[in-house]
Backbone of each chain as ProteinMPNN parsed JSONL, in Angstrom:
{"seq_chain_A": "XXXXXXXXXXXXXXXXXXXXXXXXXXXXXXXXXXXXXXXXXXXXXXXXXXXXXXXXXXXXXXXXXXXXXXXXXXXXXXXXXXXXXXXXXXXXXXXXXXXXXXXXXXXXXXXXX", "coords_chain_A": {"N_chain_A": [[99.534, 88.439, 88.648], [99.195, 91.791, 87.446], [100.387, 94.453, 89.255], [99.206, 97.617, 90.071], [100.347, 100.792, 90.897], [99.658, 103.845, 92.293], [100.618, 107.31, 92.595], [100.478, 110.626, 93.967], [98.693, 109.415, 96.973], [96.798, 111.276, 97.67], [96.005, 114.621, 96.713], [96.232, 118.114, 96.639], [95.327, 120.893, 94.858], [95.516, 124.203, 93.573], [92.86, 126.105, 92.085], [92.962, 126.377, 88.566], [95.602, 125.655, 88.414], [98.138, 123.154, 87.62], [97.603, 119.633, 87.77], [99.061, 116.554, 88.574], [99.159, 113.119, 88.239], [100.522, 110.002, 88.976], [101.199, 106.683, 87.762], [102.244, 103.416, 88.153], [103.135, 100.298, 86.767], [103.614, 96.838, 87.608], [104.551, 95.169, 85.696], [105.348, 95.455, 82.22], [102.858, 97.094, 80.252], [102.776, 97.388, 77.636], [102.262, 96.249, 74.428], [104.416, 94.924, 72.18], [103.871, 94.069, 69.625], [101.886, 95.694, 68.486], [102.591, 98.124, 69.43], [101.104, 99.407, 71.426], [99.97, 100.769, 74.497], [98.287, 99.238, 77.071], [96.424, 100.757, 78.877], [94.286, 102.569, 80.946], [92.617, 105.529, 82.165], [90.485, 106.681, 84.782], [87.846, 108.696, 86.133], [86.214, 109.193, 89.164], [83.409, 110.358, 90.782], [81.735, 111.077, 93.896], [79.249, 108.691, 94.691], [78.847, 107.97, 92.062], [79.456, 105.901, 89.116], [82.746, 104.897, 87.929], [84.177, 106.911, 85.322], [85.428, 106.667, 82.084], [88.324, 108.367, 81.069], [90.67, 108.354, 79.525], [92.061, 106.18, 77.151], [94.285, 103.586, 75.879], [96.534, 104.756, 77.006], [96.926, 107.392, 76.201], [94.826, 108.401, 74.655], [92.223, 110.469, 74.45], [88.877, 110.137, 75.555], [85.76, 110.588, 73.81], [84.17, 113.67, 74.412], [85.543, 114.29, 76.694], [87.156, 116.882, 78.4], [89.814, 118.89, 76.963], [91.735, 119.6, 78.741], [92.522, 117.407, 80.13], [95.039, 115.009, 79.935], [96.985, 112.163, 78.889], [100.005, 110.331, 79.39], [103.096, 108.466, 78.806], [104.716, 105.201, 78.857], [105.135, 101.661, 78.659], [105.879, 100.895, 81.717], [105.404, 103.168, 83.233], [103.299, 105.851, 83.818], [101.329, 108.859, 83.343], [98.754, 111.016, 84.355], [97.589, 114.137, 83.5], [96.121, 117.134, 84.503], [95.614, 120.099, 83.083], [94.74, 122.647, 83.857], [93.233, 123.103, 86.658], [89.809, 122.628, 87.379], [86.819, 123.309, 89.299], [85.008, 121.215, 89.05], [86.571, 119.049, 88.698], [87.244, 117.799, 91.016], [87.618, 114.722, 92.503], [88.077, 111.14, 92.627], [90.771, 109.507, 91.108], [91.625, 106.797, 88.964], [93.974, 104.483, 87.647], [94.058, 101.817, 85.244], [94.987, 98.634, 84.096], [94.65, 96.849, 81.056], [96.027, 94.944, 79.8], [96.285, 92.277, 80.465], [94.285, 89.633, 81.871], [93.76, 89.01, 85.375], [92.084, 92.144, 85.021], [93.49, 94.999, 86.541], [93.554, 97.651, 88.995], [94.864, 100.836, 89.985], [95.278, 102.114, 93.36], [93.969, 104.446, 93.633], [93.747, 108.035, 93.486], [93.026, 110.801, 95.351], [91.746, 113.85, 94.476], [91.763, 117.176, 95.388], [90.68, 120.583, 96.007], [92.949, 123.177, 96.669]], "CA_chain_A": [[98.697, 89.598, 88.386], [99.92, 93.056, 87.337], [100.092, 95.387, 90.328], [99.229, 99.034, 89.661], [100.597, 101.633, 92.071], [99.515, 105.284, 91.997], [101.158, 108.302, 93.534], [100.31, 110.37, 95.411], [97.385, 108.925, 97.365], [95.933, 112.41, 97.651], [96.626, 115.766, 96.085], [95.459, 119.34, 96.712], [95.859, 121.814, 93.853], [94.727, 125.407, 93.434], [92.102, 126.273, 90.83], [93.727, 126.937, 87.473], [96.926, 125.089, 88.429], [98.294, 121.83, 87.037], [97.604, 118.481, 88.65], [99.753, 115.421, 87.962], [98.986, 111.843, 88.949], [101.387, 108.976, 88.414], [100.758, 105.279, 87.846], [103.324, 102.499, 87.77], [102.722, 98.913, 86.703], [104.686, 95.93, 88.011], [105.076, 94.596, 84.45], [104.962, 96.282, 81.093], [101.508, 96.938, 79.66], [102.981, 97.679, 76.221], [102.397, 95.133, 73.495], [105.375, 95.31, 71.136], [103.319, 93.712, 68.318], [101.149, 96.823, 67.967], [103.136, 99.354, 70.059], [100.055, 100.063, 72.205], [99.961, 100.621, 75.927], [96.943, 98.856, 77.472], [96.319, 101.498, 80.126], [93.2, 103.546, 80.947], [92.416, 106.405, 83.324], [89.09, 106.936, 85.136], [87.462, 109.674, 87.127], [85.02, 108.793, 89.91], [82.85, 111.29, 91.741], [80.967, 110.354, 94.928], [77.947, 108.152, 94.309], [78.781, 107.711, 90.627], [80.439, 104.917, 88.647], [83.895, 105.496, 87.234], [84.0, 107.375, 83.939], [86.723, 106.581, 81.406], [88.862, 109.604, 80.515], [91.794, 108.09, 78.611], [92.396, 104.799, 76.831], [95.574, 103.463, 75.195], [97.458, 105.592, 77.76], [96.965, 108.817, 75.81], [93.734, 108.725, 73.776], [91.124, 111.07, 75.207], [87.558, 109.704, 75.166], [84.878, 111.621, 73.303], [83.501, 114.442, 75.412], [86.455, 114.612, 77.795], [87.824, 118.175, 78.141], [91.19, 118.73, 76.518], [92.698, 119.843, 79.836], [92.965, 116.108, 80.572], [95.935, 114.337, 78.973], [97.705, 111.017, 79.427], [101.293, 110.074, 78.758], [103.87, 107.392, 79.384], [104.812, 103.971, 78.096], [105.789, 100.539, 79.34], [105.451, 100.7, 83.106], [105.254, 104.443, 83.921], [102.27, 106.645, 83.158], [100.94, 110.08, 84.017], [97.556, 111.755, 84.004], [97.784, 115.541, 83.787], [95.025, 118.092, 84.297], [96.47, 121.27, 82.825], [94.242, 123.801, 84.586], [92.211, 122.475, 87.485], [88.501, 123.245, 87.548], [86.144, 122.795, 90.488], [84.303, 119.956, 88.752], [87.55, 117.942, 88.583], [87.373, 117.142, 92.324], [87.204, 113.338, 92.294], [89.147, 110.135, 92.767], [91.25, 109.077, 89.802], [92.191, 105.471, 88.96], [94.495, 103.89, 86.43], [93.669, 100.416, 85.067], [95.632, 97.964, 82.965], [93.848, 95.824, 80.384], [96.999, 94.126, 79.065], [96.011, 90.862, 80.736], [93.363, 89.381, 82.982], [92.671, 89.899, 85.784], [92.305, 93.573, 84.967], [93.787, 95.537, 87.865], [93.447, 99.089, 89.153], [95.6, 101.465, 91.082], [94.515, 102.294, 94.625], [93.189, 105.688, 93.547], [94.317, 109.305, 93.967], [91.95, 111.747, 95.673], [92.139, 115.191, 94.076], [90.986, 118.198, 96.056], [91.057, 121.974, 95.76], [93.7, 123.803, 97.767]], "C_chain_A": [[99.577, 90.862, 88.292], [99.452, 94.005, 88.455], [100.244, 96.807, 89.816], [99.378, 99.897, 90.906], [100.546, 103.099, 91.647], [100.204, 106.111, 93.029], [100.774, 109.687, 93.031], [98.958, 109.742, 95.696], [96.344, 110.052, 97.385], [96.717, 113.642, 97.215], [95.7, 116.97, 96.19], [96.097, 120.375, 95.797], [94.946, 123.046, 93.769], [93.991, 125.43, 92.086], [92.987, 126.934, 89.777], [95.154, 126.389, 87.404], [96.931, 123.681, 87.834], [98.258, 120.754, 88.095], [98.204, 117.278, 87.891], [99.629, 114.197, 88.845], [99.798, 110.777, 88.215], [100.864, 107.591, 88.644], [101.888, 104.386, 87.347], [102.824, 101.084, 87.801], [103.911, 98.015, 87.025], [105.276, 95.189, 86.819], [104.659, 95.551, 83.323], [103.54, 96.032, 80.629], [101.556, 97.342, 78.189], [103.101, 96.36, 75.441], [103.269, 95.569, 72.352], [104.796, 95.036, 69.722], [102.555, 94.855, 67.687], [101.593, 98.168, 68.556], [102.048, 100.136, 70.795], [100.216, 99.769, 73.682], [98.522, 100.389, 76.403], [96.648, 99.432, 78.861], [95.199, 102.535, 79.961], [93.194, 104.344, 82.23], [90.931, 106.683, 83.494], [89.005, 108.035, 86.157], [86.206, 109.158, 87.828], [84.636, 109.871, 90.915], [81.948, 110.548, 92.713], [79.58, 109.949, 94.434], [77.779, 107.847, 92.849], [79.735, 106.583, 90.267], [81.656, 105.624, 88.046], [83.56, 105.845, 85.803], [85.362, 107.322, 83.255], [87.079, 107.935, 80.81], [89.801, 109.342, 79.344], [91.888, 106.594, 78.402], [93.707, 104.776, 76.04], [96.625, 104.44, 75.743], [97.376, 107.072, 77.427], [95.816, 109.253, 74.901], [92.549, 109.221, 74.614], [89.783, 110.549, 74.675], [86.723, 110.896, 74.672], [84.174, 112.349, 74.463], [84.354, 114.841, 76.611], [87.191, 115.921, 77.482], [89.308, 118.004, 77.818], [92.216, 119.138, 77.578], [93.215, 118.538, 80.436], [93.894, 115.492, 79.506], [96.67, 113.193, 79.68], [98.996, 110.81, 78.683], [101.977, 108.91, 79.44], [103.868, 106.165, 78.515], [105.497, 102.9, 78.936], [105.252, 100.298, 80.728], [105.156, 102.021, 83.841], [104.35, 105.382, 83.147], [101.879, 107.831, 84.001], [99.618, 110.593, 83.449], [97.779, 113.216, 84.399], [96.474, 116.303, 83.531], [95.724, 119.452, 84.221], [96.039, 122.507, 83.629], [93.029, 123.36, 85.357], [90.941, 123.292, 87.607], [87.806, 122.621, 88.746], [85.482, 121.452, 90.27], [85.265, 118.782, 88.613], [87.832, 117.257, 89.936], [86.792, 115.743, 92.246], [88.332, 112.448, 92.739], [89.484, 109.633, 91.376], [91.925, 107.715, 89.921], [92.848, 105.209, 87.615], [94.125, 102.412, 86.442], [94.45, 99.838, 83.908], [94.664, 96.929, 82.381], [94.752, 95.008, 79.455], [96.687, 92.662, 79.241], [94.983, 90.746, 81.857], [94.137, 88.727, 84.12], [93.028, 91.369, 85.557], [92.565, 94.077, 86.394], [93.84, 97.062, 87.814], [94.483, 99.591, 90.163], [94.684, 101.724, 92.253], [93.727, 103.584, 94.625], [93.989, 106.862, 94.085], [93.166, 110.292, 94.136], [92.44, 113.155, 95.394], [91.186, 116.209, 94.68], [91.478, 119.584, 95.659], [91.81, 122.504, 96.952], [93.085, 125.149, 98.144]], "O_chain_A": [[100.586, 90.971, 88.989], [98.265, 94.309, 88.569], [101.256, 97.165, 89.213], [98.617, 99.747, 91.863], [101.287, 103.535, 90.766], [100.369, 105.703, 94.179], [100.742, 109.92, 91.823], [98.156, 109.551, 94.781], [95.16, 109.816, 97.148], [97.941, 113.691, 97.339], [94.515, 116.871, 95.869], [97.275, 120.697, 95.945], [93.727, 122.92, 93.884], [94.444, 124.853, 91.097], [93.673, 127.919, 90.054], [95.852, 126.638, 86.42], [95.879, 123.094, 87.578], [98.808, 120.921, 89.183], [97.886, 117.035, 86.726], [99.948, 114.227, 90.033], [99.755, 110.676, 86.988], [100.157, 107.345, 89.621], [102.415, 104.584, 86.252], [102.155, 100.687, 88.755], [105.061, 98.366, 86.758], [106.375, 94.641, 86.911], [103.731, 96.346, 83.475], [103.073, 94.893, 80.615], [100.525, 97.605, 77.571], [103.919, 95.496, 75.755], [102.911, 96.49, 71.618], [105.183, 95.687, 68.753], [102.564, 94.989, 66.463], [101.039, 99.215, 68.222], [102.054, 101.367, 70.797], [100.558, 98.652, 74.07], [97.645, 101.223, 76.177], [96.624, 98.719, 79.865], [95.162, 103.278, 78.98], [93.701, 103.894, 83.258], [90.204, 106.891, 82.523], [89.929, 108.284, 86.931], [85.251, 108.737, 87.175], [85.427, 110.248, 91.78], [81.44, 109.479, 92.375], [78.847, 110.745, 93.848], [76.68, 107.497, 92.417], [80.697, 106.318, 90.987], [81.594, 106.804, 87.701], [82.765, 105.168, 85.151], [86.34, 107.862, 83.773], [86.265, 108.571, 80.14], [89.739, 110.013, 78.313], [91.806, 105.822, 79.357], [94.183, 105.817, 75.587], [97.502, 104.889, 75.006], [97.712, 107.917, 78.256], [95.831, 110.384, 74.415], [91.96, 108.465, 75.386], [89.577, 110.523, 73.461], [86.95, 112.042, 75.06], [83.651, 111.712, 75.377], [83.927, 115.64, 77.445], [87.785, 116.052, 76.411], [89.969, 117.1, 78.327], [93.422, 119.037, 77.349], [94.212, 118.534, 81.159], [93.559, 115.467, 78.322], [96.937, 113.242, 80.881], [99.083, 111.079, 77.484], [101.538, 108.422, 80.481], [103.113, 106.082, 77.546], [106.321, 103.193, 79.801], [104.273, 99.572, 80.9], [104.694, 101.982, 84.982], [104.592, 105.676, 81.977], [102.064, 107.831, 85.218], [99.398, 110.6, 82.238], [98.13, 113.488, 85.547], [95.823, 116.138, 82.499], [96.348, 119.893, 85.186], [96.878, 123.314, 84.03], [91.932, 123.249, 84.808], [90.979, 124.487, 87.899], [88.164, 121.521, 89.167], [85.399, 120.638, 91.19], [84.831, 117.644, 88.432], [88.561, 116.266, 89.997], [85.608, 115.58, 91.955], [89.391, 112.908, 93.166], [88.597, 109.368, 90.566], [92.7, 107.482, 90.849], [92.357, 105.648, 86.575], [93.907, 101.823, 87.501], [94.568, 100.467, 82.856], [93.959, 96.232, 83.11], [94.295, 94.454, 78.455], [96.803, 91.879, 78.298], [94.836, 91.649, 82.681], [95.073, 87.968, 83.87], [94.142, 91.793, 85.862], [91.922, 93.622, 87.34], [94.119, 97.673, 86.783], [94.91, 98.866, 91.061], [93.467, 101.572, 92.153], [92.903, 103.808, 95.512], [94.795, 106.72, 95.004], [92.431, 110.579, 93.192], [93.418, 113.611, 95.986], [89.969, 116.123, 94.511], [92.542, 119.739, 95.06], [91.395, 122.325, 98.097], [93.581, 125.823, 99.047]]}, "seq_chain_B": "XXXXXXXXXXXXXXXXXXXXXXXXXXXXXXXXXXXXXXXXXXXXXXXXXXXXXXXXXXXXXXXXXXXXXXXXXXXXXXXXXXXXXXXXXXXXXXXXXXXXXXXXXXXXXXXXXXX", "coords_chain_B": {"N_chain_B": [[73.305, 106.463, 72.711], [75.77, 104.473, 74.47], [74.337, 102.526, 76.971], [73.961, 101.064, 80.118], [71.877, 99.439, 82.19], [71.301, 98.547, 85.404], [69.946, 96.13, 87.775], [68.05, 96.612, 90.819], [68.94, 97.556, 94.255], [70.005, 95.111, 96.665], [69.44, 93.121, 99.576], [70.917, 90.684, 101.449], [71.22, 87.597, 103.302], [73.932, 86.112, 105.087], [75.486, 83.392, 103.389], [73.581, 83.165, 101.442], [72.618, 83.649, 97.954], [73.082, 86.012, 95.232], [71.732, 87.612, 92.373], [72.475, 89.687, 89.797], [71.311, 91.862, 87.302], [71.924, 93.301, 84.006], [71.094, 95.406, 81.647], [71.698, 96.112, 78.347], [71.979, 98.8, 75.987], [71.999, 100.814, 72.964], [74.121, 99.947, 71.461], [75.55, 97.211, 69.525], [74.982, 94.321, 71.055], [76.227, 91.802, 70.808], [78.725, 92.383, 69.858], [80.525, 93.064, 71.768], [82.185, 92.264, 74.88], [81.176, 91.847, 78.322], [82.274, 93.055, 81.326], [82.331, 92.302, 84.827], [82.496, 94.001, 87.88], [83.353, 94.951, 91.243], [82.987, 97.206, 94.003], [83.985, 97.851, 97.088], [82.996, 99.66, 100.056], [84.747, 102.691, 100.198], [86.896, 101.671, 98.798], [88.973, 100.779, 95.916], [88.018, 99.775, 92.549], [87.355, 96.279, 91.82], [88.038, 93.728, 89.677], [85.919, 91.124, 88.556], [85.352, 89.35, 86.543], [84.691, 88.302, 83.114], [82.444, 88.185, 80.317], [81.726, 86.97, 77.116], [79.773, 88.784, 74.777], [79.112, 87.612, 72.457], [79.411, 84.735, 72.323], [79.135, 83.786, 74.872], [81.33, 82.839, 76.233], [83.451, 82.701, 79.106], [85.644, 84.373, 81.44], [86.891, 84.102, 84.572], [87.967, 85.81, 87.508], [90.476, 84.484, 89.581], [89.99, 84.598, 92.292], [87.24, 84.429, 92.531], [86.44, 82.133, 91.325], [84.402, 79.295, 91.051], [82.469, 80.333, 92.68], [81.101, 82.275, 91.375], [78.925, 83.011, 88.641], [78.506, 83.939, 85.333], [76.279, 85.009, 82.869], [74.531, 85.465, 79.73], [71.747, 86.844, 77.923], [70.962, 86.992, 74.78], [68.668, 87.613, 73.45], [67.425, 89.606, 74.81], [69.397, 91.379, 75.24], [70.804, 91.319, 77.71], [72.916, 90.935, 80.488], [73.977, 88.803, 83.154], [74.97, 88.332, 86.543], [75.755, 86.045, 88.986], [76.425, 85.558, 92.344], [77.476, 83.375, 94.814], [77.139, 81.882, 98.132], [77.384, 84.029, 100.006], [79.154, 86.38, 102.062], [79.748, 88.802, 104.708], [81.886, 90.222, 103.706], [81.335, 90.486, 101.059], [79.736, 92.641, 100.734], [79.133, 95.386, 98.782], [79.222, 97.71, 95.996], [78.146, 96.568, 92.967], [79.155, 96.383, 89.627], [78.366, 96.3, 86.131], [80.081, 96.459, 83.008], [80.667, 97.655, 79.723], [83.045, 96.133, 77.791], [85.908, 97.097, 76.334], [88.413, 96.597, 76.812], [89.282, 99.032, 78.057], [86.69, 100.431, 80.098], [83.141, 100.922, 80.073], [80.749, 101.92, 82.217], [77.898, 100.559, 84.029], [75.27, 101.826, 86.208], [75.557, 100.748, 88.709], [74.924, 98.435, 91.404], [73.94, 98.133, 94.628], [74.844, 95.719, 96.905], [74.059, 94.358, 99.914], [75.213, 92.462, 102.548], [74.026, 90.986, 105.298], [73.281, 89.786, 108.541]], "CA_chain_B": [[74.637, 106.205, 73.274], [75.875, 103.238, 75.254], [73.683, 102.582, 78.281], [73.861, 99.808, 80.841], [70.978, 99.667, 83.291], [71.39, 97.415, 86.31], [68.848, 95.885, 88.675], [68.046, 97.386, 92.027], [69.68, 97.149, 95.422], [69.626, 93.82, 97.278], [69.909, 92.812, 100.914], [70.971, 89.229, 101.542], [71.766, 87.037, 104.509], [75.129, 85.282, 104.851], [75.221, 82.057, 102.857], [72.649, 83.274, 100.318], [73.117, 84.024, 96.637], [72.483, 87.191, 94.647], [71.845, 87.665, 90.918], [72.363, 91.082, 89.336], [71.144, 91.942, 85.854], [72.535, 94.453, 83.366], [70.472, 95.508, 80.328], [72.491, 96.998, 77.462], [71.334, 99.417, 74.813], [72.827, 101.827, 72.291], [75.198, 99.319, 70.704], [75.287, 95.828, 69.185], [75.394, 93.563, 72.244], [77.103, 90.665, 70.509], [80.045, 92.844, 69.382], [81.388, 93.393, 72.9], [82.012, 91.554, 76.128], [80.766, 92.57, 79.539], [83.0, 92.743, 82.556], [81.68, 92.589, 86.093], [83.415, 94.476, 88.892], [82.708, 95.396, 92.46], [83.716, 98.229, 94.723], [83.613, 97.897, 98.495], [83.017, 101.042, 100.565], [86.039, 103.329, 100.381], [87.949, 100.955, 98.113], [89.005, 100.844, 94.485], [87.296, 98.713, 91.845], [87.92, 94.956, 91.736], [87.507, 92.984, 88.519], [85.465, 89.807, 88.902], [85.371, 88.427, 85.405], [84.25, 88.81, 81.797], [81.688, 87.249, 79.492], [81.567, 87.403, 75.74], [78.422, 89.019, 74.34], [78.916, 86.884, 71.209], [79.198, 83.307, 72.483], [78.962, 83.447, 76.278], [82.576, 82.398, 76.891], [83.728, 83.463, 80.329], [86.916, 84.365, 82.173], [86.627, 84.514, 85.945], [89.12, 86.024, 88.367], [90.737, 83.298, 90.392], [89.392, 84.806, 93.616], [85.803, 84.173, 92.515], [86.203, 80.839, 90.689], [83.574, 78.379, 91.857], [81.441, 81.028, 93.449], [80.45, 83.225, 90.499], [78.489, 82.586, 87.317], [78.107, 85.042, 84.436], [75.528, 84.54, 81.715], [73.899, 86.482, 78.892], [70.551, 86.542, 77.144], [71.107, 87.885, 73.632], [67.344, 88.031, 72.958], [67.051, 90.815, 75.538], [70.632, 92.181, 75.443], [70.98, 91.419, 79.145], [73.918, 90.119, 81.151], [73.654, 88.455, 84.536], [76.07, 87.874, 87.401], [75.303, 85.435, 90.214], [77.459, 85.278, 93.334], [76.905, 82.437, 95.802], [77.813, 81.737, 99.442], [77.739, 85.39, 100.376], [79.567, 86.768, 103.413], [79.754, 90.27, 104.888], [82.946, 90.77, 102.856], [80.815, 90.688, 99.707], [79.011, 93.888, 100.687], [79.802, 96.256, 97.83], [78.487, 98.084, 94.791], [78.512, 95.691, 91.841], [79.002, 97.064, 88.344], [78.684, 95.74, 84.845], [80.727, 97.434, 82.137], [80.997, 97.222, 78.381], [84.477, 95.878, 77.846], [86.781, 97.239, 75.145], [89.667, 96.725, 77.515], [88.739, 100.082, 78.949], [85.349, 100.039, 80.519], [82.05, 101.917, 80.184], [80.111, 101.325, 83.382], [76.533, 100.757, 84.452], [75.107, 102.724, 87.36], [75.917, 100.062, 89.93], [73.902, 97.788, 92.238], [74.419, 97.903, 96.002], [74.491, 94.443, 97.542], [74.409, 94.373, 101.334], [75.104, 91.129, 103.164], [73.912, 91.227, 106.721], [72.366, 88.853, 109.241]], "C_chain_B": [[74.582, 104.947, 74.134], [75.228, 103.442, 76.611], [73.6, 101.174, 78.844], [73.03, 100.088, 82.084], [70.907, 98.418, 84.155], [70.143, 97.323, 87.187], [69.08, 96.591, 90.003], [68.82, 96.757, 93.194], [69.118, 95.87, 96.021], [70.204, 93.778, 98.708], [69.829, 91.292, 101.077], [71.567, 88.802, 102.872], [73.005, 86.252, 104.166], [74.762, 83.89, 104.412], [74.292, 82.064, 101.653], [73.377, 83.573, 99.026], [72.44, 85.311, 96.171], [72.719, 87.119, 93.138], [71.521, 89.081, 90.464], [72.223, 91.072, 87.82], [71.646, 93.286, 85.316], [71.993, 94.492, 81.92], [71.202, 96.542, 79.485], [71.651, 97.572, 76.349], [72.292, 100.423, 74.207], [74.004, 101.269, 71.514], [74.798, 97.87, 70.399], [75.884, 94.948, 70.268], [76.425, 92.505, 71.946], [78.486, 91.096, 70.026], [81.013, 93.106, 70.533], [81.17, 92.42, 74.054], [81.548, 92.477, 77.235], [81.677, 92.106, 80.65], [82.138, 93.084, 83.761], [82.738, 92.987, 87.108], [82.649, 94.806, 90.141], [83.605, 96.437, 93.153], [83.177, 98.285, 96.151], [83.72, 99.327, 99.014], [84.432, 101.541, 100.801], [87.21, 102.657, 99.645], [87.933, 101.207, 96.612], [88.23, 99.717, 93.835], [88.094, 97.421, 91.827], [87.238, 94.213, 90.611], [87.159, 91.563, 88.896], [85.532, 88.834, 87.749], [84.735, 89.073, 84.166], [83.456, 87.727, 81.108], [81.553, 87.831, 78.101], [80.094, 87.64, 75.409], [78.09, 88.195, 73.066], [78.56, 85.417, 71.474], [79.123, 82.841, 73.926], [80.207, 82.871, 76.932], [82.885, 83.306, 78.082], [85.184, 83.331, 80.754], [86.604, 84.906, 83.549], [87.943, 84.786, 86.673], [89.251, 84.87, 89.327], [90.036, 83.405, 91.761], [87.912, 84.365, 93.659], [85.451, 82.845, 91.831], [85.419, 79.921, 91.601], [82.459, 79.016, 92.596], [80.643, 82.003, 92.614], [80.034, 82.571, 89.192], [78.039, 83.817, 86.56], [77.436, 84.459, 83.219], [74.996, 85.738, 80.941], [72.628, 85.935, 78.274], [70.573, 87.496, 75.96], [69.751, 88.32, 73.068], [66.865, 89.312, 73.624], [68.242, 91.703, 75.813], [70.932, 92.389, 76.931], [72.058, 90.433, 79.622], [73.545, 89.915, 82.607], [74.939, 88.004, 85.26], [75.458, 87.327, 88.671], [76.5, 85.146, 91.095], [76.844, 84.482, 94.47], [77.718, 82.505, 97.102], [78.275, 83.095, 99.953], [78.172, 85.505, 101.832], [79.533, 88.286, 103.505], [80.821, 90.915, 104.023], [82.493, 91.017, 101.419], [79.943, 91.943, 99.629], [79.769, 94.908, 99.849], [78.786, 96.754, 96.793], [79.032, 97.234, 93.643], [78.176, 96.412, 90.524], [79.173, 96.09, 87.183], [79.292, 96.858, 83.999], [80.93, 96.876, 80.762], [82.529, 97.228, 78.256], [85.114, 96.031, 76.464], [88.23, 97.174, 75.616], [89.475, 97.839, 78.544], [87.235, 99.838, 79.065], [84.384, 101.201, 80.551], [81.007, 101.283, 81.097], [78.601, 101.553, 83.467], [76.482, 101.602, 85.718], [75.45, 102.072, 88.678], [74.697, 99.533, 90.67], [74.5, 97.541, 93.602], [73.912, 96.566, 96.501], [75.002, 94.507, 98.973], [74.19, 92.97, 101.889], [75.139, 91.335, 104.662], [72.943, 90.241, 107.332], [71.255, 89.638, 109.952]], "O_chain_B": [[73.514, 104.436, 74.473], [75.527, 104.405, 77.317], [73.224, 100.226, 78.155], [73.429, 100.882, 82.935], [70.5, 97.354, 83.688], [69.389, 98.286, 87.329], [70.168, 97.099, 90.271], [69.28, 95.616, 93.132], [67.927, 95.579, 95.907], [71.276, 94.311, 98.994], [68.774, 90.697, 100.861], [72.324, 89.548, 103.494], [73.122, 85.762, 103.043], [73.857, 83.268, 104.967], [74.22, 81.078, 100.92], [74.598, 83.73, 99.005], [71.361, 85.662, 96.649], [73.755, 86.637, 92.68], [70.434, 89.599, 90.718], [72.944, 90.348, 87.133], [71.776, 94.264, 86.053], [72.403, 93.69, 81.08], [71.309, 97.707, 79.868], [70.737, 96.928, 75.835], [73.266, 100.835, 74.837], [74.802, 102.029, 70.965], [73.821, 97.364, 70.952], [77.102, 94.83, 70.4], [77.376, 92.313, 72.704], [79.344, 90.241, 69.805], [82.198, 93.345, 70.299], [80.099, 91.826, 74.185], [81.531, 93.701, 77.102], [81.832, 90.907, 80.885], [81.333, 94.014, 83.732], [83.788, 92.348, 87.176], [81.425, 94.93, 90.109], [84.809, 96.517, 92.906], [82.048, 98.717, 96.383], [84.471, 100.125, 98.454], [85.219, 100.91, 101.507], [88.368, 103.026, 99.842], [86.98, 101.787, 96.092], [87.821, 98.782, 94.523], [89.325, 97.432, 91.819], [86.015, 94.08, 90.588], [87.978, 90.856, 89.484], [85.741, 87.637, 87.945], [84.308, 90.228, 84.188], [83.719, 86.535, 81.264], [81.299, 89.023, 77.928], [79.25, 86.8, 75.72], [76.931, 88.105, 72.662], [77.572, 84.901, 70.951], [79.054, 81.64, 74.188], [80.147, 82.451, 78.088], [82.615, 84.507, 78.061], [85.855, 82.337, 80.476], [86.115, 86.027, 83.69], [88.923, 84.068, 86.474], [88.256, 84.343, 89.826], [89.555, 82.41, 92.302], [87.409, 83.975, 94.712], [84.278, 82.477, 91.769], [85.735, 79.784, 92.783], [81.574, 78.325, 93.101], [79.62, 82.515, 93.069], [80.717, 81.675, 88.695], [77.283, 84.638, 87.079], [77.951, 83.527, 82.602], [75.007, 86.869, 81.427], [72.458, 84.725, 78.123], [70.243, 88.674, 76.104], [69.679, 89.278, 72.3], [66.014, 90.021, 73.087], [68.122, 92.686, 76.545], [71.27, 93.494, 77.356], [72.096, 89.273, 79.213], [72.879, 90.754, 83.214], [75.838, 87.398, 84.677], [74.728, 88.034, 89.368], [77.481, 84.555, 90.643], [75.814, 84.867, 95.023], [78.801, 83.086, 97.164], [79.445, 83.269, 100.294], [77.641, 84.829, 102.713], [79.317, 88.973, 102.506], [80.664, 92.073, 103.637], [83.189, 91.681, 100.651], [79.456, 92.275, 98.548], [80.907, 95.256, 100.163], [77.653, 96.279, 96.729], [80.237, 97.199, 93.396], [77.089, 96.959, 90.341], [80.002, 95.181, 87.231], [79.051, 98.041, 84.24], [81.331, 95.72, 80.627], [83.194, 98.212, 78.58], [84.897, 95.223, 75.561], [89.147, 97.625, 74.93], [89.504, 97.599, 79.751], [86.618, 99.147, 78.253], [84.72, 102.304, 80.98], [80.451, 100.232, 80.78], [78.089, 102.588, 83.041], [77.512, 102.037, 86.234], [75.619, 102.768, 89.679], [73.6, 100.086, 90.586], [75.48, 96.805, 93.719], [72.709, 96.308, 96.521], [76.194, 94.684, 99.222], [73.127, 92.374, 101.72], [76.134, 91.793, 105.225], [71.922, 89.897, 106.737], [70.39, 89.04, 110.593]]}, "name": "protein", "num_of_chains": 2, "seq": "XXXXXXXXXXXXXXXXXXXXXXXXXXXXXXXXXXXXXXXXXXXXXXXXXXXXXXXXXXXXXXXXXXXXXXXXXXXXXXXXXXXXXXXXXXXXXXXXXXXXXXXXXXXXXXXXXXXXXXXXXXXXXXXXXXXXXXXXXXXXXXXXXXXXXXXXXXXXXXXXXXXXXXXXXXXXXXXXXXXXXXXXXXXXXXXXXXXXXXXXXXXXXXXXXXXXXXXXXXXXXXXXXXXX"}
């Protein structure tokens, strides 16, 4: 199984500042045949299901604010929130869909400083 | 838009089975698979398996092999997940999700296992 490891476990950022969350996979999630990274990012607020923000490591889903961006390739990935808003308080997860079983990072809890 | 509506909360005794339903709308059911996941209190999501909306083929996570069954009814665009031999460790919110690799989730079904 591919192990996904996020850092940090929790993060406190001031409103309007940048937030950066990292995700590392134990094996590459890049398919060389199509040069795509099989990596998604989710946001989960209390009492709600996870909501997909980013697919293919860097493709923002429809309706997701452009302050959210994803980057990285192979085994190292980053989710960046360029200017933190109050509604961004949540737990964030990365997930690989390169191979089954799909696996998730342990989550990063983002709070306001 | 894509909508997945799951059945309501369940309370089960140890050793029992539970069957959760997931009714899909807003897309062509047979064009996508459905993954089932669960999330224990305070934990991250755990993938349980996948079923094709087209032909019912399944892939189960090794952890749940022999204890889980996933089925679909294409006449009603509904997917089902049955988990048997429940223990307290199975207490969790269970989710279905439309699977494109990345996942679009239903609202979740709380399953509580308690004597």
